[in-house]
N, C-alpha and C positions, 0 to 999 in steps of 0.2 A: 718288152720281155723278150727272153731270148738273148742275154748276155752278149756274145762279143758280137755273133752276126747281127743283134738287133743292131747293135752301135754301126757295123758297118752297112747297113741298110740306111743310118740314119748320114751318115757319110754319103752317101748315093740318093738321097732325097737333100741334103745342102748343096751339094753339086748341082743338082739340077734345077733347084729354084734361081742359082747364081747366074746358070745358065740363061734360064727362061728371061731373068730380070735384067740381064745384059741386053737380050732380044729384045727384051719392050720396051728398053730405055731408061729403065728405072733405075736409083740410087739403090745401092748394098751397103747396110752397115752391121758389122758382126760387135756385137753388145758383149757375150761370155759364151764359153763353150769348155766341157769337160772330157779331155780326151779319152778313149778306150786304147789300152796296152797291145791292141794289134792292129790299131787303125780306126777312122771313125770317132764319132763322137758320143759318149754319153749323154751327154746332153748340148746343146747347142740353141743361142737365144741370137736372132737377126732382125733388123729394122729393114722393109722394103718400102720407099718410097718414090711416087712418080702417080702421072695419071690414070686414074680406075686401077691401081692396086687392091682395093680392097672388094671392087668388082670381079677379076677376074678371080681372086685368093680366097675370098668367103665361104666356098665348100672344100677347100680341102683339108680343113678342121676337122678333126677325128682320130680316128685308129685306124692306122694303114698295117697293112699286114703283108709279107714276102713269104712265098715259098719259092724253095730255091736249097739245091747241095749246096753247102758253102765251101770253101777253100779248108776251112776247118775239119771240113768231116772227112775220116781217112776209109769207114767202110763206103761209100756213094747213098745213103740216108738222105730223103730231103727233111728239112726242117722247117721249121713256122716260128714266123718271129713277126714282134707287132711291135710299131712307133703310134705314141701321141701327139699329136700334130697340134697346135692353138694358132688362129690366125686371131689377132686384135686389133681395132681400131682404136689410134691414138684418137682422142678427143681434141678438141682446139683448145688453144691455150683460154680463152671466155668461156668455156663449158665448164658447167657447175657440176665437177663430179661427186656424187652420194653415194657410200658403200654403208650398208646393212649391215649392224653389230653381227648377226645369224651367220653373213655370207665371210668373217673371220675366222 
């Protein structure tokens, strides 16, 4: 929520996770993204793989909020934007994945 400013916040978070992955020696793989018109992303999907990735990132999932005066604001007002981050663990190849019909 927050339109262009939220998209800029997503871009900031993507850069942060990429830099953290590099520091930790993890592999980064970009799956898909939808760029915003002024920069940043409306949506970004990535895979991070390596030792203890889930252990470090499992609490990153959820809603994240930023309050700042964006570059797009002419009168200096503080804007609040929110993004949602989902952290999912990829199942092993031999694991049986069951999807309940009510979850679809």
